[in-house]
C-alpha positions, 0 to 999 in steps of 0.5 A: 499500499505505501508504494501505491500511495507514493505512486498516487501522491507523485502522479496525481495528488502533487501535480494538482496541488502544484497546479492549484497554487500556481493558480492562487499565486499568480492569479489577480486577487489570490482568490482560492475559488477562481484556482479551483475553477481554473484547475477543473477546467484544465482537467475537463479539456484533458478529458474531454475526448475521453468524455466526449466519446462516453457521452456519445456511448451512453446516449447511443445506448439509451436510444437503443435500450428498447430493443435491447430489452426486446431481445431479452425478453425473446430469448430470455430461456436461451441466454447463448442466442441473447448475448449473440443477438445483443452483440449483433445490435451493439455492432450495428450501433457501432458502439461497445457496451463497455466503452462508457465505463472507461472514462468512469474508471480513469476519472476515480483516481483523479475525482479522488486526488482532487478531492484530497487537494481541495480538502487539504489544500488550505493545510500549511502542512500541504505545502512540503508536497510543492515542487522547488519552483512553485512559490509557498503562499503561505497562509491561503485565504479560503474565500471565493469572491469574498462571499464563500468560505471554501474551507466550510460546507456551503448549503448554497453551493451544495444546491447549486450543485443538485441543480446543475446535476439534474440538468446534466443528468435531463440531457442524457435522458430519453423521452419515455414512451406513452405506450403503456404496452411498451416493453421499456417502461421499466427502464424508463421508470428507473431513468426517472427515478435516477433523474430526481435521485442523483441531484438528491444524492449529489446534495446529501454528499455536499451538504457537510463537505468543504465547500471547495468540493461543491465549487469543483462539482459545480464547474464539472457539471456546468462544463459536462452540460456545455459539452453534452449540448455541442456533442448531442446537438448534431444527432437532434438536428439530424432527428428533426430532418427525418 
């Protein structure tokens, strides 16, 4: 575990912390919130190609979900045939059913590192992880625009994070079928529940965490909303032309 922790510290935690401190030191006003926004945007732009592919895969998967359920129902007694037909469906749709999970797996250690940075970044002991060319800012002012103390919990940021999470999830949720006999009714209900449960869960998580994490969550969600808009917009225009 010691070696894993050292690798994590060297490859993720330390670079993120140093970049955050650089933004804090050199940006006008020495606003820790602005530094967090800048670091978050850098991370999101680096992950942009990976997340773009994930968004496309998730959208296609949601669109073909009714066909998947029909195959599951049709071949419920023949699992081998069911799997073969489903793989054919994925091939026809030109997607990897597991492709959308890879970006999530890659993001997990990054998210954990960022949480550690935002959680401990205010502490003087964290400055021992600074590179030689990064100036030590001394005591960090955790204020964001002079309004929010990012070292303490913020109910306002928690609710804003919940709202942006709702919008992000809503954009990826396909329209429910009105036909009560449709085989996708169960899936539609589950997606509808997730639409509201995820934002509530987000607010619950951020309720008592440092507002720095809430700010990161909000910026990430807003970035994802904009990214999803531009990625999904062409497909919507194509649908309307049919």
